[in-house]
C-alpha positions as CSV (number, residue, x, y, z in Angstrom):
1,X,23.5,-1.8,28.5
2,X,20.9,-2.2,26.6
3,X,20.9,1.0,24.2
4,X,16.9,0.9,23.4
5,X,15.9,3.2,25.7
6,X,16.8,5.6,23.5
7,X,14.6,4.2,20.1
8,X,11.4,5.9,18.5
9,X,10.4,2.9,17.7
10,X,7.6,1.0,19.5
11,X,9.1,-1.8,18.2
12,X,12.0,-1.4,19.9
13,X,10.9,0.3,22.8
14,X,9.2,-2.9,23.2
15,X,12.2,-4.9,23.8
16,X,13.8,-1.6,26.1
17,X,13.7,-3.7,29.3
18,X,14.9,-6.6,28.1
19,X,17.6,-8.3,29.6
20,X,19.4,-8.6,26.4
21,X,22.4,-5.8,25.7
22,X,20.7,-4.8,22.7
23,X,22.6,-2.7,20.1
24,X,21.2,0.1,17.1
25,X,22.1,-0.5,13.6
26,X,24.9,2.2,12.9
27,X,28.5,2.5,12.2
28,X,29.5,2.5,16.0
29,X,28.0,-0.6,16.9
30,X,29.1,-2.9,13.7
31,X,32.8,-1.3,14.6
32,X,32.4,-2.7,17.9
33,X,32.0,-6.3,16.6
34,X,35.0,-6.4,14.8
35,X,36.7,-4.9,17.3
36,X,36.0,-7.1,20.1
37,X,36.0,-9.8,17.6
38,X,32.3,-11.2,18.5
39,X,29.7,-12.4,16.0
40,X,26.5,-10.7,15.2
41,X,22.9,-11.0,16.0
42,X,20.8,-8.9,13.9
43,X,17.2,-9.6,15.1
44,X,14.4,-8.4,12.9
45,X,10.5,-7.6,13.4
46,X,8.0,-5.3,13.7
47,X,5.2,-4.5,16.2
48,X,2.4,-5.6,14.3
49,X,3.8,-8.9,14.4
50,X,2.6,-11.9,16.6
51,X,5.5,-14.3,16.6
52,X,8.2,-11.6,17.3
53,X,6.1,-11.3,20.4
54,X,6.1,-14.7,21.1
55,X,9.8,-15.0,20.8
56,X,10.6,-11.7,22.8
57,X,8.7,-13.4,26.0
58,X,10.2,-16.7,25.3
59,X,13.7,-15.8,24.6
60,X,14.3,-12.2,25.0
61,X,13.0,-11.7,28.4
62,X,14.9,-14.3,29.5
63,X,18.0,-13.9,31.9
64,X,19.5,-17.9,30.8
65,X,18.9,-16.6,27.3
66,X,20.9,-12.9,27.8
67,X,23.4,-14.4,29.2
68,X,24.4,-16.5,26.2
69,X,23.9,-13.4,23.8
70,X,25.8,-10.9,26.1
71,X,28.4,-13.0,26.5
72,X,29.4,-14.5,23.2
73,X,27.7,-11.8,20.5
74,X,26.9,-8.2,19.6
75,X,22.9,-8.1,19.4
76,X,21.4,-5.7,17.1
77,X,17.7,-5.3,17.2
78,X,16.0,-3.7,14.1
79,X,12.8,-2.7,13.3
80,X,12.1,-3.7,9.4
81,X,9.9,-0.6,9.0
82,X,12.6,1.7,9.8
83,X,15.1,0.0,7.9
84,X,13.8,-2.0,5.3
85,X,16.8,-1.7,3.2
86,X,19.1,-4.2,5.7
87,X,15.9,-6.0,6.5
88,X,16.1,-7.3,3.0
89,X,19.5,-7.9,2.6
90,X,19.4,-10.5,5.4
91,X,15.7,-11.5,4.3
92,X,17.2,-13.0,0.7
93,X,20.3,-14.4,3.0
94,X,17.6,-16.3,4.7
95,X,15.6,-17.5,2.0
96,X,19.3,-18.9,0.5
97,X,20.3,-20.9,3.8
98,X,16.3,-21.7,4.4
99,X,14.2,-21.4,1.4
100,X,11.5,-19.7,3.6
101,X,11.3,-16.3,4.9
102,X,9.2,-14.5,7.7
103,X,9.7,-12.1,10.7
104,X,11.0,-12.5,12.9
105,X,13.9,-12.8,11.2
106,X,17.0,-14.2,13.4
107,X,20.4,-13.8,11.7
108,X,23.6,-14.6,13.2
109,X,26.8,-13.3,11.0
110,X,30.5,-12.6,11.5
111,X,31.8,-9.4,12.5
112,X,31.8,-7.9,9.0
113,X,27.8,-8.7,8.8
114,X,28.2,-11.6,6.8
115,X,25.5,-14.2,7.3
116,X,26.4,-17.8,8.4
117,X,23.2,-18.9,10.4
118,X,19.4,-17.4,10.0
119,X,15.8,-18.9,11.1
120,X,12.3,-17.3,12.0
121,X,10.8,-18.1,15.3
122,X,12.7,-20.6,17.7
123,X,12.5,-21.7,20.8
124,X,14.2,-20.9,24.0
125,X,15.9,-24.1,24.3
126,X,16.8,-24.3,20.5
127,X,18.2,-20.4,20.4
128,X,20.4,-21.7,23.4
129,X,21.8,-24.2,21.5
130,X,22.1,-22.7,18.5
131,X,24.3,-20.3,19.2
132,X,26.2,-22.1,21.9
133,X,27.2,-24.3,18.9
134,X,28.0,-21.2,16.7
135,X,30.3,-19.5,19.5
136,X,32.0,-22.8,19.8
137,X,32.7,-23.1,16.5
138,X,33.4,-19.6,15.5
139,X,36.5,-19.8,18.3
140,X,37.6,-23.3,17.3
141,X,37.2,-23.3,13.3
142,X,36.7,-19.5,12.6
143,X,37.6,-20.2,9.1
144,X,35.2,-22.9,7.9
145,X,32.7,-19.9,8.8
146,X,34.5,-17.5,6.9
147,X,35.2,-19.7,4.0
148,X,30.7,-20.3,3.9
149,X,29.9,-16.7,4.7
150,X,32.0,-15.7,1.4
151,X,30.2,-18.1,-0.3
152,X,26.5,-17.0,0.9
153,X,27.3,-13.7,0.2
154,X,28.1,-14.4,-3.6
155,X,24.8,-16.3,-3.7
156,X,23.3,-13.3,-1.9
157,X,25.3,-11.0,-4.7
158,X,23.8,-12.8,-7.6
159,X,20.0,-12.7,-6.8
160,X,21.0,-8.5,-6.1
161,X,22.2,-7.8,-8.9
162,X,20.5,-6.6,-11.7
163,X,23.0,-7.2,-14.1
164,X,23.1,-10.9,-13.1
165,X,19.3,-11.3,-13.3
166,X,18.9,-14.8,-15.6
167,X,17.4,-13.7,-18.7
168,X,14.3,-15.3,-19.4
169,X,13.9,-18.4,-21.5
170,X,11.6,-16.9,-24.2
171,X,11.3,-13.3,-25.6
172,X,8.7,-10.9,-23.8
173,X,5.0,-12.0,-24.6
174,X,2.9,-10.0,-21.8
175,X,-0.6,-12.4,-23.6
176,X,1.5,-15.3,-22.6
177,X,2.9,-14.1,-19.6
178,X,-0.9,-12.9,-18.3
179,X,-2.4,-16.6,-19.6
180,X,0.7,-18.5,-17.7
181,X,-0.4,-16.2,-14.6
182,X,-4.1,-16.9,-14.8
183,X,-3.6,-20.6,-14.3
184,X,-2.7,-19.7,-10.8
185,X,-6.0,-17.9,-10.0
186,X,-8.3,-19.1,-7.6
187,X,-11.9,-18.7,-9.2
188,X,-14.0,-19.6,-6.1
189,X,-12.6,-17.1,-3.6
190,X,-10.3,-14.5,-5.8
191,X,-6.6,-14.1,-4.9
192,X,-4.8,-17.0,-5.5
193,X,-5.4,-21.0,-5.0
194,X,-3.2,-21.2,-1.7
195,X,-3.2,-19.9,2.0
196,X,-1.8,-18.1,3.5
197,X,-3.7,-15.2,0.9
198,X,-2.0,-11.9,0.6
199,X,-4.2,-9.1,-1.2
200,X,-1.3,-8.3,-3.7
201,X,-2.9,-4.6,-4.6
202,X,-0.1,-4.4,-7.5
203,X,-0.7,-7.4,-9.2
204,X,-5.0,-6.4,-9.4
205,X,-3.7,-3.0,-10.3
206,X,-1.8,-4.7,-13.6
207,X,-4.9,-7.1,-14.2
208,X,-7.4,-4.5,-13.7
209,X,-5.7,-2.3,-16.4
210,X,-4.6,-5.1,-18.8
211,X,-7.9,-6.4,-19.1
212,X,-10.0,-3.0,-19.7
213,X,-7.4,-2.0,-22.3
214,X,-7.4,-5.4,-23.9
215,X,-11.2,-6.1,-23.7
216,X,-10.8,-8.7,-21.5
217,X,-13.6,-9.5,-20.1
218,X,-12.0,-12.8,-17.9
219,X,-9.5,-11.3,-16.2
220,X,-11.7,-8.5,-15.1
221,X,-14.1,-11.0,-13.8
222,X,-11.4,-12.3,-11.3
223,X,-10.8,-9.0,-10.8
224,X,-13.8,-8.6,-9.4
225,X,-14.3,-11.7,-7.4
226,X,-10.9,-10.9,-5.9
227,X,-12.3,-7.3,-4.8
228,X,-15.7,-8.8,-3.5
229,X,-14.6,-11.8,-1.7
230,X,-12.0,-9.4,-0.3
231,X,-14.4,-7.0,0.8
232,X,-16.7,-9.7,2.4
233,X,-14.5,-11.4,4.1
234,X,-12.9,-11.4,7.7
235,X,-9.8,-9.8,6.3
236,X,-11.9,-6.7,5.8
237,X,-13.1,-5.5,9.1
238,X,-17.1,-4.3,8.2
239,X,-17.4,-2.8,11.7
240,X,-14.8,-0.4,12.0
241,X,-13.2,-0.8,8.5
242,X,-9.3,-1.4,7.0
243,X,-7.8,-4.2,6.2
244,X,-5.7,-6.8,8.2
245,X,-2.8,-7.5,6.3
246,X,-3.1,-11.4,4.9
247,X,-5.9,-14.5,5.4
248,X,-4.6,-17.9,7.3
249,X,-7.0,-19.7,4.8
250,X,-8.0,-19.4,1.2
251,X,-11.8,-17.6,1.6
252,X,-10.0,-14.1,3.1
253,X,-11.7,-15.2,6.3
254,X,-9.5,-15.4,9.5
255,X,-6.9,-12.5,9.1
256,X,-3.7,-12.2,10.5
257,X,-5.4,-9.5,12.3
258,X,-2.8,-6.7,12.1
259,X,-3.8,-4.0,10.1
260,X,-1.0,-1.9,8.1
261,X,-1.0,1.7,6.4
262,X,0.5,0.5,3.2
263,X,-2.1,-2.2,2.4
264,X,-5.0,0.2,3.2
265,X,-3.4,2.9,1.2
266,X,-2.8,0.7,-2.1
267,X,-5.9,-0.9,-1.9
268,X,-7.7,2.7,-2.3
269,X,-6.8,3.0,-5.6
270,X,-7.7,-0.1,-6.6
271,X,-11.5,-0.2,-5.3
272,X,-11.6,3.3,-6.6
273,X,-10.6,2.4,-10.1
274,X,-12.8,-1.0,-9.7
275,X,-15.9,1.7,-8.6
276,X,-15.3,3.7,-11.8
277,X,-15.1,1.0,-13.8
278,X,-18.3,-1.1,-12.4
279,X,-20.2,1.5,-10.3
280,X,-20.6,-1.2,-7.7
281,X,-21.5,0.0,-4.5
282,X,-19.8,-2.3,-2.3
283,X,-16.3,-1.1,-3.5
284,X,-17.4,2.6,-2.7
285,X,-18.7,1.2,0.9
286,X,-15.0,0.0,1.3
287,X,-13.4,2.9,0.5
288,X,-15.5,5.0,2.4
289,X,-14.7,2.8,5.7
290,X,-11.2,2.2,5.3
291,X,-11.2,5.9,5.0
292,X,-12.4,6.2,8.2
293,X,-10.6,3.5,10.1
294,X,-7.6,5.6,8.7
295,X,-8.8,8.8,10.1
296,X,-10.2,7.3,13.6
297,X,-7.3,5.1,14.2
298,X,-3.6,6.8,12.3
299,X,-4.1,10.3,11.6
300,X,-1.7,12.6,13.6
301,X,-2.8,15.9,14.5
302,X,-0.4,17.4,12.5
303,X,-1.7,15.5,9.6
304,X,0.6,12.5,8.9
305,X,-0.6,9.0,9.6
306,X,0.7,6.7,11.6
307,X,1.9,2.8,10.7
308,X,0.3,-0.2,11.7
309,X,-2.4,-1.8,14.3
310,X,-0.8,-4.7,16.3
311,X,-2.7,-8.1,15.7
312,X,-3.1,-8.4,19.4
313,X,-5.2,-6.8,22.2
314,X,-6.0,-7.7,25.4
315,X,-9.3,-9.5,26.6
316,X,-12.3,-9.4,29.1
317,X,-9.5,-11.5,31.2
318,X,-6.6,-9.3,30.9
319,X,-5.0,-11.5,28.6
320,X,-3.2,-10.2,25.3
321,X,-5.0,-12.6,22.7
322,X,-4.8,-12.7,18.7
323,X,-7.6,-10.6,17.5
324,X,-9.1,-10.3,20.7
325,X,-10.9,-6.8,19.7
326,X,-12.4,-8.0,16.1
327,X,-14.2,-11.8,17.7
328,X,-17.8,-12.2,18.9
329,X,-19.7,-14.9,20.5
330,X,-22.9,-16.1,19.7
331,X,-24.1,-14.5,23.5
332,X,-23.2,-11.2,23.2
333,X,-24.2,-10.9,19.4
334,X,-27.7,-12.0,21.0
335,X,-27.6,-9.5,23.3
336,X,-26.5,-6.9,21.0
337,X,-28.8,-7.8,17.9
338,X,-31.8,-9.3,19.7
339,X,-34.3,-9.8,17.2
340,X,-32.2,-9.3,14.3
341,X,-30.0,-12.2,15.3
342,X,-31.1,-14.7,12.9
343,X,-31.1,-12.1,10.0
344,X,-27.8,-11.0,11.5
345,X,-26.6,-14.6,11.0
346,X,-27.2,-15.5,7.4
347,X,-25.6,-12.4,6.1
348,X,-22.7,-12.6,8.4
349,X,-22.5,-16.5,8.9
350,X,-22.4,-16.7,12.5
351,X,-22.2,-20.6,11.3
352,X,-19.9,-23.3,10.5
353,X,-19.1,-21.2,7.5
354,X,-17.8,-18.2,9.6
355,X,-16.8,-19.9,13.0
356,X,-13.3,-19.7,14.4
357,X,-12.3,-21.3,17.4
358,X,-12.9,-21.5,20.9
359,X,-16.4,-20.4,20.5
360,X,-15.6,-17.1,18.8
361,X,-16.8,-16.3,14.8
362,X,-15.4,-14.3,12.5
363,X,-17.5,-11.9,10.4
364,X,-18.1,-13.2,6.9
365,X,-20.0,-12.4,3.7
366,X,-21.0,-15.2,1.3
367,X,-23.7,-14.0,-0.8
368,X,-24.8,-10.5,-2.2
369,X,-27.1,-8.3,0.3
370,X,-29.6,-8.7,-3.2
371,X,-29.6,-13.0,-2.5
372,X,-30.0,-12.7,1.3
373,X,-33.1,-9.8,1.0
374,X,-34.7,-12.0,-1.9
375,X,-34.5,-15.2,0.1
376,X,-36.0,-13.6,2.8
377,X,-38.7,-11.7,1.1
378,X,-37.5,-8.4,2.5
379,X,-36.6,-4.7,0.3
380,X,-33.2,-4.4,-0.1
381,X,-32.8,-1.1,1.0
382,X,-34.4,-2.3,4.4
383,X,-31.6,-4.9,4.5
384,X,-28.6,-2.7,3.5
385,X,-30.3,-0.1,6.1
386,X,-30.5,-3.1,9.0
387,X,-26.7,-3.8,8.0
388,X,-25.8,-0.5,8.8
389,X,-27.3,-0.2,12.1
390,X,-25.6,-3.6,13.3
391,X,-22.1,-2.0,12.2
392,X,-22.8,1.1,14.2
393,X,-24.0,-0.8,17.3
394,X,-21.0,-3.5,17.1
395,X,-18.8,-0.5,16.8
396,X,-19.7,1.0,19.7
397,X,-19.7,-2.3,21.6
398,X,-16.1,-2.5,20.5
399,X,-15.5,1.0,21.8
400,X,-15.6,-1.2,25.5
401,X,-13.0,-3.2,24.5
402,X,-8.9,-3.1,24.8
403,X,-7.6,-1.4,21.3
404,X,-4.3,-3.0,19.3
405,X,-1.0,-1.4,20.3
406,X,-0.9,1.5,18.0
407,X,2.8,1.8,16.0
408,X,2.3,5.5,16.2
409,X,5.7,6.0,13.9
410,X,4.9,8.2,10.9
411,X,6.9,6.3,7.4
412,X,7.5,8.7,4.8
413,X,7.0,6.1,1.9
414,X,4.0,4.9,3.6
415,X,2.4,8.1,3.7
416,X,3.2,8.7,0.0
417,X,1.3,5.7,-1.1
418,X,-1.3,6.9,1.1
419,X,-1.4,10.4,-0.5
420,X,-2.0,8.8,-3.8
421,X,-4.3,6.5,-2.6
422,X,-6.5,9.1,-0.7
423,X,-6.5,11.6,-4.3
424,X,-7.6,8.3,-6.3
425,X,-10.3,7.4,-3.8
426,X,-11.8,11.2,-3.2
427,X,-11.9,11.5,-7.6
428,X,-15.4,9.4,-6.8
429,X,-15.9,10.6,-3.5
430,X,-15.6,14.5,-4.0
431,X,-15.8,14.9,0.0
432,X,-14.4,18.7,1.3
433,X,-13.0,16.8,4.5
434,X,-11.1,13.8,2.1
435,X,-10.1,17.0,0.6
436,X,-8.7,18.8,3.8
437,X,-6.9,15.6,5.0
438,X,-5.1,15.1,1.6
439,X,-4.3,19.0,1.6
440,X,-2.9,18.4,5.3
441,X,-0.6,15.8,4.3
442,X,0.6,17.0,1.3
443,X,1.9,20.3,3.7
444,X,2.9,17.2,6.5
445,X,4.8,15.8,3.7
446,X,6.6,19.1,2.7
447,X,6.9,20.5,6.2
448,X,7.7,17.4,8.7
449,X,9.2,14.2,6.4
450,X,11.4,17.4,4.3
451,X,14.7,18.8,5.6
452,X,16.2,21.5,3.0
453,X,16.9,21.0,-0.3
454,X,14.3,18.7,-1.1
455,X,16.0,16.0,1.0
456,X,13.3,13.3,2.9
457,X,13.7,11.6,6.3
458,X,12.2,8.2,6.0
459,X,10.5,8.0,10.1
460,X,9.0,10.9,12.3
461,X,7.6,10.9,15.8
462,X,7.7,12.8,18.7
463,X,8.0,15.9,16.3
464,X,11.2,14.5,15.3
465,X,12.2,13.4,12.0
466,X,15.1,10.9,12.2
467,X,16.9,8.4,9.8
468,X,17.8,9.5,6.6
469,X,15.4,9.2,3.5
470,X,15.8,6.0,1.6
471,X,15.0,5.5,-2.0
472,X,11.4,4.4,-1.6
473,X,10.8,7.4,0.2
474,X,11.4,9.6,-3.0
475,X,9.6,7.0,-5.4
476,X,6.4,6.9,-3.5
477,X,6.5,10.8,-3.0
478,X,7.1,11.5,-6.5
479,X,4.5,9.5,-7.3
480,X,2.4,11.2,-4.9
481,X,3.0,14.8,-6.4
482,X,2.0,13.3,-10.1
483,X,-1.2,12.2,-8.7
484,X,-2.0,15.7,-7.2
485,X,-0.8,17.7,-10.2
486,X,-3.0,15.0,-12.1
487,X,-5.9,15.7,-9.8
488,X,-5.6,19.6,-9.1
489,X,-3.1,20.9,-12.5
490,X,-1.1,22.7,-9.7
491,X,2.1,23.1,-11.3
492,X,3.3,23.6,-8.2
493,X,3.2,20.0,-7.3
494,X,4.8,18.6,-10.9
495,X,7.9,20.7,-9.9
496,X,8.0,19.3,-6.5
497,X,8.3,15.8,-8.4
498,X,11.0,17.0,-10.3
499,X,13.2,18.6,-7.5
500,X,12.8,15.1,-5.3
501,X,13.9,13.5,-8.7
502,X,17.1,15.0,-9.2
503,X,17.7,14.7,-4.9
504,X,16.7,11.0,-5.7
505,X,19.1,11.1,-8.5
506,X,22.3,12.0,-6.3
507,X,21.5,9.9,-3.5
508,X,21.0,6.6,-4.9
509,X,21.0,6.3,-8.9
510,X,23.6,3.7,-10.5
511,X,23.8,4.6,-14.4
512,X,24.5,1.0,-15.0
513,X,21.9,-0.9,-13.3
514,X,19.2,0.7,-11.3
515,X,18.8,3.1,-8.1
516,X,20.2,1.4,-4.7
517,X,18.1,1.3,-1.6
518,X,19.9,2.8,1.0
519,X,21.1,6.0,1.5
520,X,24.7,6.5,0.9
521,X,25.4,8.3,4.1
522,X,23.8,5.5,6.3
523,X,26.0,2.0,7.9
524,X,27.9,0.4,4.6
525,X,25.5,-2.6,3.9
526,X,27.2,-6.1,3.1
527,X,26.1,-5.2,-0.5
528,X,24.4,-2.7,-2.6
529,X,21.1,-3.6,-2.7
530,X,18.7,-2.9,-5.9
531,X,15.0,-3.1,-5.3
532,X,13.6,-5.0,-8.4
533,X,10.8,-7.7,-7.3
534,X,7.0,-6.1,-7.0
535,X,5.4,-7.9,-3.7
536,X,2.7,-6.6,-1.6
537,X,3.9,-3.4,-2.3
538,X,5.7,-2.4,-5.6
539,X,9.4,-2.5,-6.0
540,X,10.9,1.1,-5.3
541,X,12.4,0.8,-8.6
542,X,9.2,0.4,-10.6
543,X,7.6,3.2,-9.2
544,X,10.5,5.2,-9.8
545,X,10.6,4.0,-13.8
546,X,7.0,4.8,-14.1
547,X,7.7,8.2,-12.4
548,X,10.5,9.0,-14.9
549,X,8.4,8.0,-18.0
550,X,5.9,10.7,-16.7
551,X,7.8,13.4,-15.7
552,X,10.0,12.8,-18.9
553,X,7.3,13.3,-21.4
554,X,6.0,16.2,-19.3
555,X,9.2,18.1,-18.8
556,X,10.6,17.0,-22.3
557,X,13.5,15.6,-20.5
558,X,14.8,12.6,-22.6
559,X,17.4,12.0,-20.1
560,X,14.0,10.7,-17.4
561,X,12.5,8.6,-20.1
562,X,15.6,6.8,-21.4
563,X,16.0,5.9,-17.8
564,X,13.0,4.9,-17.4
565,X,13.2,2.5,-20.3
566,X,16.4,1.5,-19.6
567,X,15.3,0.4,-16.5
568,X,12.7,-1.3,-17.3
569,X,13.9,-3.1,-20.6
570,X,16.3,-4.5,-18.2
571,X,13.8,-6.4,-15.8
572,X,11.2,-7.1,-19.0
573,X,14.0,-9.6,-20.1
574,X,14.4,-11.4,-17.1
575,X,10.8,-12.0,-16.7
576,X,9.4,-15.5,-16.4
577,X,6.2,-15.3,-14.3
578,X,4.7,-12.1,-14.2
579,X,2.9,-12.0,-10.7
580,X,6.3,-10.8,-9.3
581,X,6.7,-7.9,-11.9
582,X,3.1,-6.6,-11.9
583,X,4.1,-3.0,-11.8
584,X,7.2,-2.7,-13.9
585,X,4.2,-4.4,-16.3
586,X,2.5,-1.1,-15.8
587,X,5.4,0.7,-16.8
588,X,5.8,-1.3,-19.6
589,X,2.3,-0.3,-20.9
590,X,3.7,3.3,-21.2
591,X,5.4,2.2,-24.3
592,X,2.9,0.3,-26.1
593,X,0.0,1.8,-28.6
594,X,-2.6,1.7,-25.6
595,X,-0.9,5.0,-23.5
596,X,-2.7,8.1,-23.7
597,X,-2.6,11.7,-23.0
598,X,-5.5,13.6,-22.1
599,X,-4.4,17.5,-22.1
600,X,-7.4,20.0,-20.7
601,X,-7.1,23.6,-21.7
602,X,-9.0,26.5,-20.9
603,X,-10.8,28.3,-17.9
604,X,-12.7,25.3,-16.9
605,X,-10.1,23.1,-17.2
606,X,-10.4,22.0,-13.6
607,X,-14.3,21.6,-13.5
608,X,-13.9,19.4,-16.4
609,X,-10.7,17.5,-15.3
610,X,-13.3,16.2,-12.1
611,X,-16.0,14.9,-15.1
612,X,-13.4,13.2,-16.9
613,X,-11.2,11.6,-13.4
614,X,-15.1,10.0,-13.1
615,X,-14.1,7.7,-15.4
616,X,-12.2,4.5,-15.4
617,X,-8.7,5.5,-17.7
618,X,-5.9,3.4,-16.9
619,X,-2.6,4.1,-18.9
620,X,-3.7,7.4,-18.8
621,X,-1.8,11.0,-18.2
622,X,-4.4,13.8,-17.4
623,X,-2.5,16.9,-17.9
624,X,-4.1,20.9,-18.2
625,X,-4.2,24.3,-17.6
626,X,-6.2,27.3,-17.1
627,X,-3.9,29.7,-18.1
628,X,-0.8,29.6,-20.7
629,X,1.6,27.3,-18.8
630,X,5.6,27.4,-18.6
631,X,5.2,23.5,-18.2
632,X,7.2,22.2,-21.6
633,X,4.3,19.6,-22.5
634,X,2.1,22.7,-22.6
635,X,3.6,25.9,-23.9
636,X,2.4,25.7,-26.9
637,X,-0.9,25.6,-26.2
638,X,-2.9,28.5,-26.4
639,X,-5.6,29.9,-23.7
640,X,-8.9,29.9,-25.6
641,X,-12.4,31.1,-24.9
642,X,-13.5,27.7,-24.9
643,X,-12.1,24.9,-23.0
644,X,-11.2,22.1,-24.7
645,X,-9.7,18.1,-24.1
646,X,-7.1,16.5,-26.3
647,X,-6.7,13.5,-26.4
648,X,-3.6,11.5,-28.1
649,X,-2.5,8.0,-28.3
650,X,1.1,7.1,-29.1
651,X,1.6,10.5,-30.8
652,X,-2.0,10.4,-32.7
653,X,-4.4,12.6,-31.8
654,X,-8.2,12.8,-32.1
655,X,-10.1,16.0,-32.9
656,X,-10.1,18.3,-29.7
657,X,-13.3,18.0,-27.8
658,X,-15.5,21.0,-26.8
659,X,-17.5,19.6,-24.3
660,X,-17.5,16.9,-21.3
661,X,-20.6,15.1,-22.9
662,X,-18.1,14.5,-26.0
663,X,-15.6,13.1,-23.6
664,X,-18.3,10.7,-22.4
665,X,-19.7,9.6,-25.8
666,X,-16.1,8.7,-26.5
667,X,-15.5,7.1,-23.6
668,X,-18.5,4.7,-24.2
669,X,-16.4,3.3,-27.1
670,X,-13.9,2.3,-24.8
671,X,-16.1,0.1,-22.3
672,X,-19.0,-1.2,-25.2
673,X,-17.2,-4.4,-26.2
674,X,-16.8,-5.0,-22.3
675,X,-20.3,-4.3,-21.5
676,X,-22.1,-6.3,-24.5
677,X,-19.7,-9.3,-23.7
678,X,-21.2,-9.4,-19.9
C-alpha cells in the first residue's frame, strides 16, 4: 500500500517503510482522491531537512497516526526538490494561512487539490487532533470547507499572477531602491540584521555589480564584509570545504548543517567575481575548498553532481545528531593539535565566541590571519602554513566519523547552476582538472539529462532520467551554455543554448505573462504558477529574461529581446523592495548605458579572452572568434593578421585595441575611482 518503495528520491525512500499508505503525486492518485471523495494530505520535505526527519519519527512511523491517515485521507508524499512547482503553490497557501513557511510542509486539501489547512512541523498529538477534526468537518459540513478553499485559492491566484502584481507606489528608481535596501544591512557581520541568516548569493551578485558600475565604495565594502564573515563563520566548513544552507544566528556561526549543491554552485561565481575585483586570497581559498568538497562528496562517476548532504549524522554513540560530523570538543582538539592548540584556539575561537552547546565548538574566525600573526609575533606565511596543516589533520580525523547521508539524485537545474559556477571559478584558477570537470559535466547534461529534440528531464538517478524537465531546468542550462560560449568561443554551445530556448518557448511560455514553471504534460496544478521573486536561488523567469536579452543580441533576434524586455518591465513596475528582485535588476542593467559588449576577433582570440576574463567585468558580454563566424552578431567582422578587441557600451564603440595591455589600461580607468577612495 505504500508506493514509495518504488521511488528514486532518497527522501521518499526514507518513508517507504512507514505504515502510512503514501502515494506519489500523479494523475492516477489525484483522480483516486476524487473518486473516493477523500481529503488529500500533501506532505512535502527534502532529504537534508532535520525537522522532516523528526516529524517522520514522531508521526509517520506511528501506527496510531497511520490508522487515522489511511482511513480518512489519500496521503501523498513529495520531495520538494523533485517537484518544486508543486511545493511553490502549497507554500504560498501555507503563507497565506499562517503568515509563515518552511519544511516539512503539510497541507490538507480537498479531493480536487484546493488547500484548506496547513502547517510545518507538528507533533503526534496535534497531528491526530487536527486530522480528526478536519475529517469530521468534511463529512458533516463540506460546503463550509469548499467555500474556504475557493477563497484561499483566489488569494493564491492573485499573488501568483504577474498581471495581478500590485504596482509600486513610486516610479522605478534604482538608486532609491538600493538606498532603501541598505537600511537592512548588518554592518557588523554582513548579510541582514536578523536570524536565521541566509547567504542570498543573488543579492550579493547584484550589489557587487551595482557597486562596481556606480563606483559606490560603501556597497562594495558591505559585499566584502559579508563574503569575509561568511567565509570565517561556521557556515563555511573550513576543514572540508563547502557552505551549509544558513546559520541560526547573526554571526554566521552555527549552521543548519545541511549542504546543498545550489548554494555552493551560486557562491562560486560571487567569490570568483570578488577575487577578480579585490585579489583577496581568502576568496580564492573558499573557491578551491568548495570545489574540492564538491569533487570529494558530490561528483557522480558519470560527470554529474548529487544534490545534498544531510544535516544529521551518527555520533560516536551511534545516535543521529545534527552537526555531529562537524563539531569538536576541546579534549579531541588538544589531542590532534598538541602544542599548537592555544594558537589554533585563537584563530578558530575555541572560547565563548566559538562555543555551541554541550561542550561542543564550531570553528569560526573573527580576526584576519594578519592580525593573529601580529599579536603572536609570527610570520604570516608561517601561520598560514600552520592553518593548512591543522585543517589537514582535522580532515583526516573527520574521515573516522560517519558521514552525513547523501541525497544522490542529480537535479538538472542545480547542475546547470554548478556548470556556470565552475566556469566563473576556473577563469581565476585556470586548472586543467577543473577544466576537465567542466567538460565532463557539459557532456553529462547533453547526454544524460537531455532527451531527444533538446527536451530536458528534471532528475537523474541509477542511470535513469525521470520526471519531465521544469522551466527552471531550461533557464539554468541555457545560462550555463551562454557562459560556456563566453569562456571558450565555441559556437556549438551558443547553438545549444538557442535550441533549448526554442523548446522552453514551446513547453512553458504564456505570451501575456511569463513562462509557466511546470511542464505542460505534468499533473494539472490548481493554478498556473509563474516563478517571479528571486530568493536564495534566482527566479527562473528572471534568469530566462537575462538569457533572452543575451541570445537576442548575439543572434540579432528581436523576438527574444522583446520577450526579455516585456518580462523585465512588467516586474520592475511592481518593485517596492529590491532584495526579492535582485536578479531582475541585473537584467535591467542590460538596458542601461552601462552594458558593455567586448568582441575579440583574430587568431589569438581565445588567448586574449583568458586574459580579459581575469578582470571583473559586470554587466558585460564577451564574444569572439578566431575564424569567420556565422553568428549574426559577428558575421560582419573580418579575420585579420592581428587579433583585435572591440569595446562597445550602449552602441558606442571605442577604437579597436590590438593588445591585452591596451585593454588592461582601459580597465584600470574603470576601477581607479573606487581604489583611490579606499
